[in-house]
FIVEXPA-53371 format. One record per residue (C-alpha): residue in three letters; x, y, z; residue number from 1. Coordinates in Angstrom, 1 decimal. Layout:
BEGIN
<tigu r="ALA" xx="X" yy="Y" zz="Z" k="NUM"/>
...
//
This chain:
BEGIN
<tigu r="MET" xx="56.9" yy="75.3" zz="67.9" k="1"/>
<tigu r="GLY" xx="57.6" yy="72.2" zz="65.8" k="2"/>
<tigu r="ASN" xx="58.9" yy="68.8" zz="66.9" k="3"/>
<tigu r="PRO" xx="59.9" yy="69.1" zz="70.6" k="4"/>
<tigu r="ALA" xx="62.6" yy="66.6" zz="70.1" k="5"/>
<tigu r="GLU" xx="64.4" yy="69.0" zz="67.8" k="6"/>
<tigu r="VAL" xx="64.5" yy="71.5" zz="70.6" k="7"/>
<tigu r="TYR" xx="65.9" yy="68.9" zz="73.0" k="8"/>
<tigu r="PHE" xx="68.7" yy="68.3" zz="70.5" k="9"/>
<tigu r="GLN" xx="69.3" yy="72.1" zz="70.4" k="10"/>
<tigu r="VAL" xx="69.5" yy="72.3" zz="74.2" k="11"/>
<tigu r="LEU" xx="72.2" yy="69.6" zz="74.2" k="12"/>
<tigu r="ASN" xx="73.8" yy="71.4" zz="71.2" k="13"/>
<tigu r="ILE" xx="74.0" yy="68.2" zz="69.1" k="14"/>
<tigu r="ALA" xx="72.7" yy="67.1" zz="65.7" k="15"/>
<tigu r="LYS" xx="69.3" yy="65.4" zz="65.3" k="16"/>
<tigu r="ASP" xx="70.9" yy="62.2" zz="64.1" k="17"/>
<tigu r="SER" xx="73.3" yy="61.9" zz="67.0" k="18"/>
<tigu r="SER" xx="73.9" yy="58.4" zz="68.4" k="19"/>
<tigu r="PRO" xx="73.0" yy="57.5" zz="72.0" k="20"/>
<tigu r="GLN" xx="76.7" yy="57.7" zz="72.9" k="21"/>
<tigu r="GLU" xx="77.0" yy="61.2" zz="71.4" k="22"/>
<tigu r="ILE" xx="73.9" yy="62.3" zz="73.3" k="23"/>
<tigu r="ARG" xx="75.3" yy="60.9" zz="76.6" k="24"/>
<tigu r="THR" xx="78.7" yy="62.5" zz="76.0" k="25"/>
<tigu r="ALA" xx="77.1" yy="65.9" zz="75.3" k="26"/>
<tigu r="TYR" xx="74.9" yy="65.7" zz="78.4" k="27"/>
<tigu r="ARG" xx="77.8" yy="64.9" zz="80.7" k="28"/>
<tigu r="ALA" xx="79.9" yy="67.7" zz="79.4" k="29"/>
<tigu r="LEU" xx="77.0" yy="70.2" zz="79.7" k="30"/>
<tigu r="VAL" xx="76.0" yy="69.3" zz="83.3" k="31"/>
<tigu r="LYS" xx="79.6" yy="69.6" zz="84.3" k="32"/>
<tigu r="LYS" xx="79.8" yy="73.0" zz="82.7" k="33"/>
<tigu r="TRP" xx="76.6" yy="74.3" zz="84.1" k="34"/>
<tigu r="HIS" xx="76.5" yy="72.7" zz="87.6" k="35"/>
<tigu r="PRO" xx="75.3" yy="75.5" zz="89.9" k="36"/>
<tigu r="ASP" xx="78.0" yy="74.7" zz="92.5" k="37"/>
<tigu r="LYS" xx="80.7" yy="75.8" zz="90.1" k="38"/>
<tigu r="HIS" xx="79.2" yy="79.3" zz="89.5" k="39"/>
<tigu r="PRO" xx="79.4" yy="82.4" zz="91.7" k="40"/>
<tigu r="PRO" xx="76.2" yy="83.9" zz="93.2" k="41"/>
<tigu r="SER" xx="76.0" yy="86.4" zz="90.4" k="42"/>
<tigu r="SER" xx="75.4" yy="83.7" zz="87.7" k="43"/>
<tigu r="ARG" xx="74.0" yy="80.9" zz="89.8" k="44"/>
<tigu r="LEU" xx="70.3" yy="81.4" zz="88.9" k="45"/>
<tigu r="GLU" xx="71.2" yy="81.3" zz="85.2" k="46"/>
<tigu r="ALA" xx="73.3" yy="78.2" zz="85.8" k="47"/>
<tigu r="GLU" xx="70.5" yy="76.4" zz="87.7" k="48"/>
<tigu r="ALA" xx="68.0" yy="77.2" zz="84.9" k="49"/>
<tigu r="LYS" xx="70.3" yy="75.8" zz="82.2" k="50"/>
<tigu r="PHE" xx="71.2" yy="72.8" zz="84.4" k="51"/>
<tigu r="LYS" xx="67.6" yy="71.9" zz="84.7" k="52"/>
<tigu r="ALA" xx="66.9" yy="72.4" zz="81.0" k="53"/>
<tigu r="ILE" xx="69.8" yy="70.1" zz="80.1" k="54"/>
<tigu r="SER" xx="68.6" yy="67.4" zz="82.5" k="55"/>
<tigu r="GLN" xx="65.1" yy="67.6" zz="81.2" k="56"/>
<tigu r="ALA" xx="66.2" yy="67.4" zz="77.6" k="57"/>
<tigu r="TYR" xx="68.3" yy="64.4" zz="78.3" k="58"/>
<tigu r="GLU" xx="65.5" yy="62.6" zz="80.1" k="59"/>
<tigu r="ALA" xx="63.1" yy="63.4" zz="77.3" k="60"/>
<tigu r="LEU" xx="65.5" yy="62.0" zz="74.6" k="61"/>
<tigu r="ASN" xx="66.2" yy="59.0" zz="76.8" k="62"/>
<tigu r="ASP" xx="62.4" yy="58.3" zz="77.3" k="63"/>
<tigu r="GLN" xx="61.9" yy="58.5" zz="73.5" k="64"/>
<tigu r="GLN" xx="64.8" yy="56.1" zz="72.9" k="65"/>
<tigu r="GLU" xx="63.3" yy="53.6" zz="75.4" k="66"/>
<tigu r="ASN" xx="59.8" yy="53.9" zz="73.8" k="67"/>
<tigu r="ARG" xx="61.4" yy="53.3" zz="70.4" k="68"/>
<tigu r="SER" xx="63.0" yy="50.1" zz="71.7" k="69"/>
<tigu r="MET" xx="59.8" yy="48.9" zz="73.3" k="70"/>
<tigu r="VAL" xx="57.9" yy="49.5" zz="70.0" k="71"/>
<tigu r="GLY" xx="60.5" yy="47.6" zz="68.2" k="72"/>
<tigu r="ALA" xx="60.3" yy="44.7" zz="70.6" k="73"/>
<tigu r="ASN" xx="56.5" yy="44.5" zz="70.3" k="74"/>
<tigu r="ASN" xx="56.5" yy="44.6" zz="66.5" k="75"/>
<tigu r="ASP" xx="59.2" yy="42.0" zz="66.1" k="76"/>
<tigu r="GLY" xx="57.9" yy="38.7" zz="64.8" k="77"/>
<tigu r="PRO" xx="57.2" yy="36.6" zz="61.8" k="78"/>
<tigu r="GLY" xx="55.6" yy="39.6" zz="60.1" k="79"/>
<tigu r="GLY" xx="58.8" yy="41.6" zz="60.4" k="80"/>
<tigu r="GLY" xx="59.2" yy="44.9" zz="62.1" k="81"/>
<tigu r="VAL" xx="61.9" yy="47.0" zz="63.7" k="82"/>
<tigu r="ALA" xx="64.3" yy="45.0" zz="65.7" k="83"/>
<tigu r="PRO" xx="65.0" yy="46.3" zz="69.2" k="84"/>
<tigu r="ARG" xx="68.3" yy="48.1" zz="69.8" k="85"/>
<tigu r="HIS" xx="71.0" yy="46.3" zz="71.7" k="86"/>
<tigu r="ARG" xx="70.9" yy="47.3" zz="75.3" k="87"/>
<tigu r="SER" xx="74.4" yy="48.7" zz="75.1" k="88"/>
<tigu r="GLN" xx="73.2" yy="51.3" zz="72.6" k="89"/>
<tigu r="GLU" xx="70.4" yy="52.6" zz="74.7" k="90"/>
<tigu r="LEU" xx="70.7" yy="55.8" zz="76.6" k="91"/>
<tigu r="GLN" xx="71.3" yy="55.1" zz="80.2" k="92"/>
<tigu r="LYS" xx="70.6" yy="57.5" zz="83.0" k="93"/>
<tigu r="PRO" xx="73.7" yy="57.9" zz="85.3" k="94"/>
<tigu r="ARG" xx="73.3" yy="56.1" zz="88.5" k="95"/>
<tigu r="CYS" xx="73.3" yy="58.2" zz="91.7" k="96"/>
<tigu r="THR" xx="76.7" yy="58.1" zz="93.2" k="97"/>
<tigu r="GLY" xx="78.6" yy="60.4" zz="95.6" k="98"/>
<tigu r="ASN" xx="79.9" yy="62.4" zz="92.6" k="99"/>
<tigu r="SER" xx="76.6" yy="62.4" zz="90.6" k="100"/>
<tigu r="VAL" xx="74.9" yy="65.7" zz="89.7" k="101"/>
<tigu r="ARG" xx="72.6" yy="67.2" zz="92.2" k="102"/>
<tigu r="GLU" xx="68.9" yy="66.5" zz="91.6" k="103"/>
<tigu r="PHE" xx="66.5" yy="69.5" zz="91.7" k="104"/>
<tigu r="LYS" xx="63.3" yy="67.5" zz="92.0" k="105"/>
<tigu r="ASP" xx="63.3" yy="67.4" zz="95.8" k="106"/>
<tigu r="GLU" xx="61.8" yy="70.8" zz="96.8" k="107"/>
<tigu r="ASN" xx="62.8" yy="70.4" zz="100.4" k="108"/>
<tigu r="ARG" xx="66.5" yy="70.2" zz="99.4" k="109"/>
<tigu r="LEU" xx="66.5" yy="73.4" zz="97.4" k="110"/>
<tigu r="THR" xx="68.4" yy="76.4" zz="98.7" k="111"/>
<tigu r="LYS" xx="66.7" yy="79.7" zz="98.7" k="112"/>
<tigu r="ALA" xx="68.4" yy="80.6" zz="95.4" k="113"/>
<tigu r="GLY" xx="67.6" yy="77.2" zz="94.0" k="114"/>
<tigu r="ALA" xx="63.9" yy="77.5" zz="94.8" k="115"/>
<tigu r="VAL" xx="63.7" yy="80.9" zz="93.0" k="116"/>
<tigu r="ALA" xx="65.5" yy="79.4" zz="90.0" k="117"/>
<tigu r="ALA" xx="63.2" yy="76.3" zz="90.0" k="118"/>
<tigu r="ALA" xx="60.1" yy="78.5" zz="90.0" k="119"/>
<tigu r="ALA" xx="61.6" yy="80.6" zz="87.2" k="120"/>
<tigu r="VAL" xx="62.2" yy="77.5" zz="85.0" k="121"/>
<tigu r="ALA" xx="58.9" yy="75.7" zz="85.7" k="122"/>
<tigu r="ARG" xx="58.1" yy="76.1" zz="82.0" k="123"/>
<tigu r="PRO" xx="59.3" yy="73.3" zz="79.6" k="124"/>
<tigu r="ALA" xx="63.1" yy="72.8" zz="79.7" k="125"/>
<tigu r="PHE" xx="63.8" yy="74.2" zz="76.3" k="126"/>
<tigu r="SER" xx="62.2" yy="77.5" zz="77.0" k="127"/>
<tigu r="SER" xx="65.2" yy="78.8" zz="78.9" k="128"/>
<tigu r="PHE" xx="67.2" yy="78.2" zz="75.7" k="129"/>
<tigu r="SER" xx="64.8" yy="79.1" zz="73.0" k="130"/>
<tigu r="GLY" xx="63.7" yy="82.3" zz="74.9" k="131"/>
<tigu r="PRO" xx="66.0" yy="85.1" zz="76.1" k="132"/>
<tigu r="VAL" xx="67.9" yy="84.4" zz="79.3" k="133"/>
<tigu r="LYS" xx="68.4" yy="87.3" zz="81.6" k="134"/>
<tigu r="THR" xx="72.1" yy="88.0" zz="82.1" k="135"/>
<tigu r="LYS" xx="73.8" yy="90.0" zz="84.8" k="136"/>
<tigu r="PRO" xx="75.9" yy="93.0" zz="83.8" k="137"/>
<tigu r="PRO" xx="79.4" yy="93.4" zz="85.3" k="138"/>
<tigu r="PRO" xx="79.5" yy="94.7" zz="88.9" k="139"/>
<tigu r="VAL" xx="79.8" yy="98.3" zz="89.7" k="140"/>
<tigu r="GLU" xx="83.0" yy="98.7" zz="91.7" k="141"/>
<tigu r="ARG" xx="83.9" yy="101.6" zz="94.0" k="142"/>
<tigu r="LYS" xx="86.6" yy="102.3" zz="96.6" k="143"/>
<tigu r="LEU" xx="86.0" yy="102.4" zz="100.4" k="144"/>
<tigu r="GLU" xx="88.8" yy="104.3" zz="102.0" k="145"/>
<tigu r="CYS" xx="89.7" yy="103.5" zz="105.6" k="146"/>
<tigu r="THR" xx="92.4" yy="104.7" zz="108.0" k="147"/>
<tigu r="LEU" xx="94.8" yy="102.3" zz="109.6" k="148"/>
<tigu r="GLU" xx="93.1" yy="103.1" zz="112.9" k="149"/>
<tigu r="GLU" xx="89.8" yy="101.9" zz="111.4" k="150"/>
<tigu r="LEU" xx="91.3" yy="98.8" zz="110.0" k="151"/>
<tigu r="CYS" xx="93.0" yy="98.0" zz="113.3" k="152"/>
<tigu r="ARG" xx="90.1" yy="98.6" zz="115.6" k="153"/>
<tigu r="GLY" xx="87.2" yy="97.8" zz="113.3" k="154"/>
<tigu r="CYS" xx="84.4" yy="100.3" zz="112.6" k="155"/>
<tigu r="LYS" xx="81.0" yy="100.8" zz="111.0" k="156"/>
<tigu r="LYS" xx="80.9" yy="103.0" zz="107.9" k="157"/>
<tigu r="GLU" xx="77.8" yy="104.3" zz="106.2" k="158"/>
<tigu r="ILE" xx="78.2" yy="104.7" zz="102.5" k="159"/>
<tigu r="LYS" xx="76.1" yy="106.6" zz="100.1" k="160"/>
<tigu r="PHE" xx="76.1" yy="106.0" zz="96.3" k="161"/>
<tigu r="THR" xx="73.8" yy="106.5" zz="93.3" k="162"/>
<tigu r="ARG" xx="72.8" yy="103.9" zz="90.8" k="163"/>
<tigu r="ASN" xx="70.5" yy="103.5" zz="87.7" k="164"/>
<tigu r="VAL" xx="67.1" yy="102.0" zz="88.4" k="165"/>
<tigu r="ILE" xx="64.2" yy="101.2" zz="86.2" k="166"/>
<tigu r="THR" xx="60.8" yy="102.7" zz="87.2" k="167"/>
<tigu r="ASN" xx="57.4" yy="101.0" zz="86.7" k="168"/>
<tigu r="LYS" xx="57.1" yy="103.0" zz="83.5" k="169"/>
<tigu r="GLY" xx="60.3" yy="101.7" zz="82.1" k="170"/>
<tigu r="LEU" xx="62.3" yy="104.9" zz="82.6" k="171"/>
<tigu r="ILE" xx="65.9" yy="104.8" zz="83.9" k="172"/>
<tigu r="VAL" xx="66.5" yy="107.2" zz="86.7" k="173"/>
<tigu r="ARG" xx="69.3" yy="107.9" zz="89.2" k="174"/>
<tigu r="LYS" xx="68.6" yy="106.7" zz="92.8" k="175"/>
<tigu r="GLU" xx="70.6" yy="107.4" zz="95.9" k="176"/>
<tigu r="GLU" xx="71.3" yy="104.4" zz="98.1" k="177"/>
<tigu r="THR" xx="72.7" yy="104.1" zz="101.7" k="178"/>
<tigu r="GLN" xx="74.3" yy="100.9" zz="102.9" k="179"/>
<tigu r="THR" xx="76.3" yy="100.1" zz="106.1" k="180"/>
<tigu r="VAL" xx="79.6" yy="98.3" zz="106.0" k="181"/>
<tigu r="ARG" xx="81.0" yy="96.7" zz="109.2" k="182"/>
<tigu r="VAL" xx="84.8" yy="96.8" zz="108.8" k="183"/>
<tigu r="LYS" xx="86.3" yy="94.0" zz="110.8" k="184"/>
<tigu r="PRO" xx="89.6" yy="94.4" zz="112.7" k="185"/>
<tigu r="GLY" xx="92.5" yy="93.3" zz="110.5" k="186"/>
<tigu r="TRP" xx="90.9" yy="93.8" zz="107.1" k="187"/>
<tigu r="LYS" xx="93.5" yy="94.6" zz="104.4" k="188"/>
<tigu r="LYS" xx="93.7" yy="96.7" zz="101.3" k="189"/>
<tigu r="GLY" xx="91.9" yy="94.9" zz="98.5" k="190"/>
<tigu r="THR" xx="89.2" yy="93.3" zz="100.7" k="191"/>
<tigu r="LYS" xx="85.9" yy="93.3" zz="98.7" k="192"/>
<tigu r="ILE" xx="82.4" yy="93.8" zz="100.1" k="193"/>
<tigu r="MET" xx="79.6" yy="92.9" zz="97.7" k="194"/>
<tigu r="PHE" xx="76.0" yy="94.1" zz="97.8" k="195"/>
<tigu r="GLU" xx="74.1" yy="91.7" zz="95.5" k="196"/>
<tigu r="GLY" xx="71.7" yy="93.4" zz="93.1" k="197"/>
<tigu r="MET" xx="72.6" yy="96.9" zz="94.3" k="198"/>
<tigu r="GLY" xx="74.4" yy="97.9" zz="91.1" k="199"/>
<tigu r="ASP" xx="72.9" yy="99.5" zz="88.0" k="200"/>
<tigu r="GLU" xx="69.7" yy="98.2" zz="86.4" k="201"/>
<tigu r="ARG" xx="69.4" yy="97.6" zz="82.6" k="202"/>
<tigu r="PRO" xx="66.3" yy="96.6" zz="80.6" k="203"/>
<tigu r="GLY" xx="66.2" yy="92.9" zz="80.1" k="204"/>
<tigu r="CYS" xx="69.0" yy="92.2" zz="82.5" k="205"/>
<tigu r="LEU" xx="69.3" yy="91.2" zz="86.1" k="206"/>
<tigu r="PRO" xx="70.4" yy="94.0" zz="88.4" k="207"/>
<tigu r="ALA" xx="74.2" yy="94.3" zz="88.7" k="208"/>
<tigu r="ASP" xx="76.1" yy="93.8" zz="91.9" k="209"/>
<tigu r="ALA" xx="77.8" yy="96.7" zz="93.8" k="210"/>
<tigu r="ILE" xx="81.3" yy="95.9" zz="95.1" k="211"/>
<tigu r="PHE" xx="83.3" yy="98.1" zz="97.4" k="212"/>
<tigu r="THR" xx="87.0" yy="97.5" zz="97.7" k="213"/>
<tigu r="ILE" xx="88.9" yy="98.5" zz="100.8" k="214"/>
<tigu r="SER" xx="91.8" yy="101.0" zz="100.3" k="215"/>
<tigu r="GLU" xx="94.1" yy="102.3" zz="103.0" k="216"/>
<tigu r="LYS" xx="94.8" yy="105.9" zz="103.7" k="217"/>
<tigu r="GLU" xx="98.4" yy="106.8" zz="104.2" k="218"/>
<tigu r="HIS" xx="99.3" yy="107.2" zz="107.8" k="219"/>
<tigu r="PRO" xx="101.8" yy="109.8" zz="109.1" k="220"/>
<tigu r="VAL" xx="103.6" yy="107.4" zz="111.5" k="221"/>
<tigu r="PHE" xx="102.9" yy="103.8" zz="110.6" k="222"/>
<tigu r="LYS" xx="103.1" yy="101.8" zz="107.4" k="223"/>
<tigu r="ARG" xx="101.5" yy="98.4" zz="107.1" k="224"/>
<tigu r="LYS" xx="103.5" yy="95.4" zz="105.8" k="225"/>
<tigu r="GLY" xx="101.2" yy="92.4" zz="105.8" k="226"/>
<tigu r="ASN" xx="100.2" yy="92.0" zz="109.5" k="227"/>
<tigu r="ASP" xx="103.1" yy="94.0" zz="110.8" k="228"/>
<tigu r="LEU" xx="103.4" yy="97.7" zz="111.3" k="229"/>
<tigu r="VAL" xx="106.6" yy="99.6" zz="110.5" k="230"/>
<tigu r="MET" xx="107.5" yy="102.9" zz="112.2" k="231"/>
<tigu r="LYS" xx="110.6" yy="104.9" zz="111.2" k="232"/>
<tigu r="VAL" xx="112.2" yy="107.1" zz="113.9" k="233"/>
<tigu r="GLU" xx="115.0" yy="109.6" zz="113.6" k="234"/>
<tigu r="VAL" xx="117.5" yy="109.6" zz="116.5" k="235"/>
<tigu r="PRO" xx="120.4" yy="112.0" zz="117.0" k="236"/>
<tigu r="LEU" xx="123.8" yy="110.4" zz="116.9" k="237"/>
<tigu r="VAL" xx="124.6" yy="111.3" zz="120.5" k="238"/>
<tigu r="ASN" xx="121.4" yy="109.6" zz="121.7" k="239"/>
<tigu r="ALA" xx="122.1" yy="106.6" zz="119.5" k="240"/>
<tigu r="LEU" xx="125.4" yy="106.2" zz="121.4" k="241"/>
<tigu r="ALA" xx="124.6" yy="107.4" zz="124.9" k="242"/>
<tigu r="GLY" xx="121.1" yy="106.2" zz="125.3" k="243"/>
<tigu r="TRP" xx="117.6" yy="107.4" zz="124.4" k="244"/>
<tigu r="PHE" xx="114.0" yy="107.3" zz="125.6" k="245"/>
<tigu r="PHE" xx="110.9" yy="108.2" zz="123.6" k="246"/>
<tigu r="SER" xx="107.2" yy="107.6" zz="123.7" k="247"/>
<tigu r="PHE" xx="104.4" yy="107.3" zz="121.1" k="248"/>
<tigu r="ARG" xx="100.8" yy="106.2" zz="120.7" k="249"/>
<tigu r="LEU" xx="99.8" yy="102.9" zz="119.1" k="250"/>
<tigu r="LEU" xx="96.9" yy="102.6" zz="116.6" k="251"/>
<tigu r="THR" xx="94.7" yy="101.5" zz="119.4" k="252"/>
<tigu r="GLY" xx="95.3" yy="104.9" zz="121.1" k="253"/>
<tigu r="GLU" xx="97.3" yy="103.3" zz="123.9" k="254"/>
<tigu r="LYS" xx="100.5" yy="105.2" zz="124.9" k="255"/>
<tigu r="THR" xx="103.8" yy="103.2" zz="125.0" k="256"/>
<tigu r="SER" xx="107.5" yy="104.0" zz="125.3" k="257"/>
<tigu r="CYS" xx="110.9" yy="102.6" zz="124.3" k="258"/>
<tigu r="SER" xx="114.1" yy="102.9" zz="126.4" k="259"/>
<tigu r="PHE" xx="117.6" yy="102.4" zz="125.0" k="260"/>
<tigu r="GLN" xx="119.8" yy="102.9" zz="128.1" k="261"/>
<tigu r="ASP" xx="122.0" yy="99.8" zz="127.6" k="262"/>
<tigu r="GLU" xx="121.8" yy="99.5" zz="123.8" k="263"/>
<tigu r="ILE" xx="123.6" yy="101.3" zz="121.1" k="264"/>
<tigu r="ILE" xx="121.5" yy="102.2" zz="118.1" k="265"/>
<tigu r="TYR" xx="123.5" yy="101.5" zz="115.0" k="266"/>
<tigu r="PRO" xx="122.7" yy="101.9" zz="111.3" k="267"/>
<tigu r="GLY" xx="120.2" yy="99.1" zz="110.3" k="268"/>
<tigu r="TYR" xx="119.2" yy="98.5" zz="113.9" k="269"/>
<tigu r="GLU" xx="115.5" yy="97.4" zz="114.3" k="270"/>
<tigu r="LYS" xx="113.5" yy="97.1" zz="117.5" k="271"/>
<tigu r="VAL" xx="110.7" yy="94.5" zz="117.3" k="272"/>
<tigu r="ILE" xx="107.7" yy="94.8" zz="119.8" k="273"/>
<tigu r="LYS" xx="105.8" yy="91.5" zz="119.6" k="274"/>
<tigu r="GLY" xx="102.0" yy="91.6" zz="119.3" k="275"/>
<tigu r="GLN" xx="101.7" yy="95.3" zz="118.6" k="276"/>
<tigu r="GLY" xx="101.0" yy="95.1" zz="114.9" k="277"/>
<tigu r="MET" xx="97.7" yy="94.6" zz="113.1" k="278"/>
<tigu r="PRO" xx="95.1" yy="92.1" zz="114.2" k="279"/>
<tigu r="LEU" xx="94.5" yy="89.0" zz="112.0" k="280"/>
<tigu r="ALA" xx="91.0" yy="89.1" zz="110.6" k="281"/>
<tigu r="HIS" xx="90.5" yy="85.4" zz="110.8" k="282"/>
<tigu r="ASP" xx="92.5" yy="84.6" zz="114.0" k="283"/>
<tigu r="LYS" xx="90.9" yy="86.3" zz="116.9" k="284"/>
<tigu r="GLY" xx="93.4" yy="87.6" zz="119.5" k="285"/>
<tigu r="VAL" xx="96.4" yy="87.2" zz="117.2" k="286"/>
<tigu r="ARG" xx="98.3" yy="90.2" zz="116.1" k="287"/>
<tigu r="GLY" xx="101.4" yy="91.0" zz="114.0" k="288"/>
<tigu r="ASP" xx="104.5" yy="92.8" zz="115.3" k="289"/>
<tigu r="LEU" xx="105.6" yy="96.4" zz="115.5" k="290"/>
<tigu r="ARG" xx="108.9" yy="97.0" zz="113.8" k="291"/>
<tigu r="ILE" xx="110.7" yy="100.2" zz="114.7" k="292"/>
<tigu r="LYS" xx="113.5" yy="101.2" zz="112.3" k="293"/>
<tigu r="PHE" xx="115.9" yy="104.0" zz="113.2" k="294"/>
<tigu r="HIS" xx="117.5" yy="106.6" zz="111.0" k="295"/>
<tigu r="ILE" xx="120.6" yy="108.1" zz="112.8" k="296"/>
<tigu r="VAL" xx="121.0" yy="111.8" zz="112.3" k="297"/>
<tigu r="PHE" xx="124.6" yy="112.9" zz="112.1" k="298"/>
<tigu r="PRO" xx="125.6" yy="116.4" zz="113.0" k="299"/>
<tigu r="THR" xx="126.5" yy="118.7" zz="110.0" k="300"/>
<tigu r="GLN" xx="129.4" yy="120.3" zz="112.0" k="301"/>
<tigu r="LEU" xx="131.3" yy="119.9" zz="115.3" k="302"/>
<tigu r="SER" xx="133.0" yy="122.5" zz="117.5" k="303"/>
<tigu r="ASP" xx="136.6" yy="122.1" zz="118.3" k="304"/>
<tigu r="GLU" xx="135.7" yy="121.1" zz="121.9" k="305"/>
<tigu r="GLN" xx="133.2" yy="118.5" zz="120.6" k="306"/>
<tigu r="LEU" xx="135.8" yy="117.1" zz="118.2" k="307"/>
<tigu r="SER" xx="138.5" yy="116.9" zz="120.9" k="308"/>
<tigu r="GLY" xx="136.0" yy="115.1" zz="123.2" k="309"/>
<tigu r="ILE" xx="135.2" yy="112.5" zz="120.5" k="310"/>
<tigu r="LYS" xx="138.9" yy="111.9" zz="119.8" k="311"/>
<tigu r="GLU" xx="139.6" yy="111.4" zz="123.5" k="312"/>
<tigu r="LEU" xx="136.7" yy="109.0" zz="123.8" k="313"/>
<tigu r="LEU" xx="137.9" yy="107.0" zz="120.9" k="314"/>
<tigu r="ASN" xx="141.4" yy="106.8" zz="122.2" k="315"/>
<tigu r="ASP" xx="140.2" yy="105.6" zz="125.6" k="316"/>
<tigu r="THR" xx="138.2" yy="102.7" zz="123.9" k="317"/>
<tigu r="THR" xx="141.2" yy="101.6" zz="122.0" k="318"/>
//
């Protein structure tokens, strides 16, 4: 493979004649870029492999530099030789502080994903760079349609989908999968559920993820506005003035009613019923409000008797 030191320089993406300071600067930039904690689960294995390769390359170059300095010190004398480098020029390993990079040597501290990655990169550090690194294709996204009742009460939905899989013979075939999604009360449109590794498979790649995004079916009565529910109701003009009573069912199935005996329903009037909106997914027991908006229906024509009655009523009020 050639001089391993050359591969270490390639891992750190620097020239072979780089100074200790340049090596140290490149190392710090790369470990910051490839720290596994900064990567999502879909690319964390790749990040952990590269993180370990970078750390091992830096340690190897650091050890070579220290050996060079020791040889220089042993050969220094009357007969001449190579003078040791000044300590400030030597590569220094970063001291372990609260913000230092995480070490992967302690097997007991590895997460499950980290343990898999450590086993995968048990070869020399440079192999993960010199050889092909498996990448993960973009996730396969699908919609999961839910009614407002399902998003209000919560439910369990069984979903079936097909994906490409690679057989033992290397052929790509379509396979039907079945997964269960537990919809939590209060989930909103746009909520994403991910099934890791359940997307399409491609040769030489990690399996893609499958992502289902919640969408809301249109409801005939209610419309969702954040955590509130809005209901529009038509009320005849006579009832808006003289009083009205109506009943309806909430999304929970419970029947409720509204009475307007002492209230006049005017254009723009809104009735707010506290705590009868959508539940909050992350605040158990907390709900939004139900907002009832009224559309007053005016008569298209009035009889002479009705018109006289209205005029008389208006004259009495003045």
